[in-house]
C-alpha angles and dihedrals in degrees: 000000000000111000095205129066136160109242136195100253133193089256097055123085092346139115108068099211094210098147100071093167095049121115091227110100130193111225120196106235116244113243113261134196109265114259123212110242124194115194115190122200129196115255092253092047105049109136119243089219132022134178135171135199134200129212100006102271099039118113120278113241124208111232130198123213126240121242091278094055094256122144117207123197140143118258133196135181088287108043130157124202126185129178140163129221123198126204109177106299093344122098131194122191118198119198119185130181111189144116137277088250092060092047098045095080088061097043118110094004110136113227116246103226109248101191143016142144100289123111132186134191132217150158136231132207136185098054118125144159113000093346124119134204122223117196127176149162119197104326096331112101142155136200117220132195120215088264092054104068098156128065144177125212114203140189092036123167118246096244137085110298136184115240113213126183130176136186105226126211110210124205131168095283105006143065118193135171116239097175127026132187120199120189110187128220100354119177108179121175119259108280094014124143118235122226108269118275103227111185091193094055113113095208096061137042138031136239109245117238117249112232136174127237113202104209124192134172099049107137120219110265096030120122105232137177140181123219130184117192124183119215116199125213090262092047103258105157114214131176114227101170138014119177119181130196095029126168136188110307140054118336121186120228135161135239137188110267116252093244090061096050126105130202108283097028118124143166124235113205118185135175120195130183119196116206125216091238093066101269140106142198134192152153130233121201125189121205139159112203117048118262144128115293138199123220118186117186117214131223126289116283115256113261107263127217111232117186140160113261096184139344104206135113082356134343116279116192128209123210127193121187130173113242117252126189090221091061102027107129104064144003125202123192118194122193121193128188120182126193129176094271107020148022130224121200128185120184127186122192124185127180125210088232088067087066095039090246142011111301123231087231126017105222110182127174125182105245125234115252099177111130095032113124111266096005115136118205089212088071089069129079116280131212111287139063116342126187116212138191123193117197129185121201138198110195142063108324092213088068091060089047091055107268120149112265125238119232110271096020117142133199120195118195144168133188142197121202135199096225147001088261091057089048092054092049089050095050093047091052093048093051093046096053142317115284116262127185095194133032116259 
């Protein structure tokens, strides 16, 4: 089949400039010299299909990875990227329209493998009463009650990993670490047993620092929560605090003390409020050293219009959303279709920089890929019910794509969903980890 096709892109026939008196102005981006971009994926996350596009309306070109799972292409100030992941009978298509500047922070960064076939065993001590233990390596973790002193961590990557364990104090609406052990750069053999993690031992572990998050913008009646995750230098993700049913005001949380931090460690503090009318809003703040933080939630996202543009050879959806200054740097639209035996997801992300400025109206249509070499129409949405989530962001787009955060960076976001089911999927994903379009 032909590997090149002209597609309907986010930059073509879009942006209904209906608000003539608005201060927002669309600026046509100046042409730039193409920049070579290298996107590396982890071995368990290599797409089964990948294509890239230059200058908005140029043809998409199908690209093959090198032996390390890295895709190399040239990007401009209007670049499209599309790729497909397969997990059994489930397929997820990612479509991104952005600029070389937003992709550069991710270029040439080798992925730290997140999973593999290794497993290790271990034991904990010093957990009593209503306390819990949380132990993890990379993104594999387990909660233990005082009666469950032994554990097994599975699907670990075969590389050095940080082991992190915390003793968790549980109250009616909060979980908070009061003792944390960090073992750096561990590389046990497959099936090995770690040295016991004893939270009462004086020669290992630290007491997390208690901080205060001043939260504002939570409307009465919203279901809101605060979460603080710690990311170690080797990318072990570890929950330190989770506080449910929060309201405006000061909320306590804990952080790793500065003396126990290593270069590359950071905290990820996020507050999210879920509205009764199937929407949410939140703010995410990244910091290194412990300290009090402020999280201000923005207004509700404008209600989007989501319609069907075409149904053959697969369903292509169109999304229109009024521009808002509070969420003016990026919009992501996620479509989810569940059948009895499989799930199909299509996600479309567009940055304001792609347009040279924030549009008055975001007008985004999933492009047609039929005719491109290797593309399968079955990867697209089919006729039938489709759940959708539309999210607007204010913050550095590269963070949403998976770049490392800088200390003090903030991302503000808000979403609207088509159904309670879509809302539940969204909340579960946000609690589990921050969304990433590319592997780190």
